[in-house]
N, C-alpha and C positions, 0 to 999 in steps of 0.2 A: 897397080892398085893392090893396096894391102887389106886383108879381111882378119879380123880378130874375132874369134868365136869362142864363147864361154858356154858351159854346161856343167850338169851336176848338182845343181841347186834343187830344193825342195822343202816339205813339211817333215821335220824328225822329233820325235819325243826326247825329252831332256836324258842327257847321258846317251844317246845316240851318236852316229857318225855320218859323216859326208864326204864326199871326194868332188872337190871343184878341178874343173880342167879349162884350160885356156889355149887355143891353139892359133898362131898367127900362119897367114899363108899368103901368097902372091909376092910380090916384089919387095920383101922385106930383107935387110941386110945389115951385119954388122950388130946383132943384138948384144948390148951389155947387160944390164940388170933388169929383173923382173920383178914386179911387185904385186902384191893383193891387198887392195885396201876394201873397205867397208863403210856403207853409210845408213845408220838407222833412222827413223822418222824424228824430224827435229833436232838431229844431231850433226855436226859436222864431219865431213869425209875423214877416215883416220886409216893410217898405215898399219896393217895386220901383222905383214910378213914380207921377207926381202930375201933375194938370192941373187950373188954377183956372178958374172959369167963364169969364174972359178969355182962356183958352188958354195962360197960361205954365205952363211944364212944370218937374219936378225929378226927378232920378233916383237911385237909389243906384249909389255908385262902382262896383260889381260889374257892372253895366249898361250905364253910359255909354257911348255910340257903338255899342251894339248892339240896343238896345231902343228904342221909339219910341211913346210914348202920345198918342192923338188922341181927340177926341170930337166927336159929331154931336148937337147941340143940339136939333135939330127931331125926332130920333129917340130923345133920352134914352138914347143909346148910347156907350160908351167902348170903345176898341180898344188893344191892345198888340200892335205888330208886334215879332216876336223873330228877329232875325237872328243869324247865327254862334253859334248854341245850343252849350253846353258841357254835360259830363254835371253838372257842379255846377249847372245851372238847373234840374235834375230837383227838381219840387215839385208839391203842389197850389196852384194859382194862384186867389185870391179877387178880387173885384171889391169896391169899398166906395163908397156913394154917399152924400156928405154934402147933406143938405138944410138949409134954414133951420130945420127941425124936426128929424125922425128921421134916424138913419144906417141904410142899407140894405146887406145884405151879400149876395153872390151865393153859390150853393151850392159852389162850387170847380170846378176843372176840373184833370185831371191832365196833367201835361207830364212825360214821361220822354225823356230823350237819353241815347242809347245806341246802340252799334253792334252 
């Protein structure tokens, strides 16, 4: 059985920072790429950041230069460092872990940027 646990969301003022974590445990093997998505109220889920097994990264234009995705393969964990947060970054953030077999989704963590 595989468990995906996200943490690190919360309420932050504009300009602030948060760091999200997503840890996979259990019978999970051959992790390929790892992604962060977000979904704001009334909007479709969108890809925010992507990291390959080799560490190559891609970002949505809206977060380039502000967000950084990283991973610790020994811990089966992916991180999202979010700096210079804006109100429009408010959303539920989900991690997605792609293996050579199934995809796994985290439960989501709320990020709210407001003064």
